[in-house]
MIFIMI-418049 format. One record per residue (C-alpha): residue in three letters; x, y, z. Coordinates in steps of 0.2 Angstrom, whole numbers, plus 2048, in hexadecimal, padded with zeros to 3 digits. Example, Ala and Ser with C-alpha at 12.3 -4.5 7.8 and 13.67 -1.06 7.14 Angstrom:
% MIFIMI-418049
ALA83E7EA827;SER8447FB824;
END
This chain:
% MIFIMI-418049
METD917B140F;GLYD867A6419;HISD8779341B;ARGD7978F40E;ALAD767943FD;GLUD6B7A33F8;PROD5A79D3F2;GLUD5779D3E0;HISD477A63DA;THRD3D7A63CA;HISD337B53C5;PROD217B23C2;GLUD237B83B0;GLND2D7A93AD;VALD2179C3B4;PROD157923A9;VALD037913AF;GLND0577E3B2;ALAD137813BE;ALAD0978E3C8;LEUCFA7833C9;ALAD057743CE;ALAD0D77E3DC;LEUCFC7833E3;ALACF47723E1;ASPCFE76B3F0;PROCF576D400;VALD0577040A;ARGD0B77E3FE;LEUCF97853FD;ARGCFA786410;LEUD0B78F40F;VALD0479B402;ARGCF579F40D;GLUCFF7A241C;LEUD0B7AD413;ALACFC7B740C;ALACF67BA41E;ALAD077C1423;GLYD117D041F;ASPD207CF413;TRPD307C741B;GLUD267C342B;ARGD267B042A;ALAD357A642C;CYSD35794425;GLYD3578C435;THRD2579543B;PHED1978B430;ASPD0F77E438;VALD0E77142A;PROD0E75E42C;VALD1F75B423;GLYD3175A428;LYSD3E766424;ALAD4475F414;ALAD3375E40D;LEUD2F770413;SERD3F77640A;HISD3976D3FA;HISD287753FB;PHED307863FD;ALAD3B7823EE;VALD2C77E3E4;LEUD2378E3E9;ARGD337983E4;SERD347903D3;ALAD227943D0;GLYD257A63D3;LEUD1A7A63E3;LEUD277A93F0;GLUD367B33F3;GLND427AF402;ARGD517B740A;ASPD5C7B3418;GLND5B7BE428;GLYD697B8433;PROD667A6437;ARGD547A7431;ARGD4D7A641F;VALD3E7B141D;ASND317B1410;ARGD267BD405;LEUD177B83FA;ARGD1A7C03E9;ARGD087C53E8;ALAD0A7D43DD;GLUD167CB3D1;PHED0B7BB3D0;GLUCFB7C53CE;ALAD037CE3BF;ARGD077BE3B7;PHECF77B43BC;PROCEA7C13BF;GLYCDD7BB3CC;LEUCE57AA3CF;LEUCED7AD3E0;GLUCDD7B63E6;LEUCD27A83E0;VALCDD79B3EA;LEUCDE7A63F9;ARGCCB7A93F9;GLUCC77963F9;GLUCCD79640B;THRCC07A2411;ALACB279A406;GLYCB078D414;GLYCB877F409;ALACAC7813FB;GLYCB07753ED;ALACB97693F9;GLUCB77563F9;
END
């Protein structure tokens, strides 16, 4: 009904491990995932992330996260809100998401 197409989602069960790793390897996408992990389901709209990319690039990053099974989106009025598919992704790739999220709190261990 809206002016834009509904986002297409890929269930984590359909995602190869290489696609999941590639999605999480990008620093902007990793930041998006970490910010979503700190928020509740459907709390964060696409325009509320402070990332160093323009709108088109941000849309691309969200699309990659959706196709990797990490993200679900839905429209609420004029806003598109997001949910990290933590449980579904964990079922497909046990421990991967927690490992990625833990690296943030490890003080940058392994960086450089």
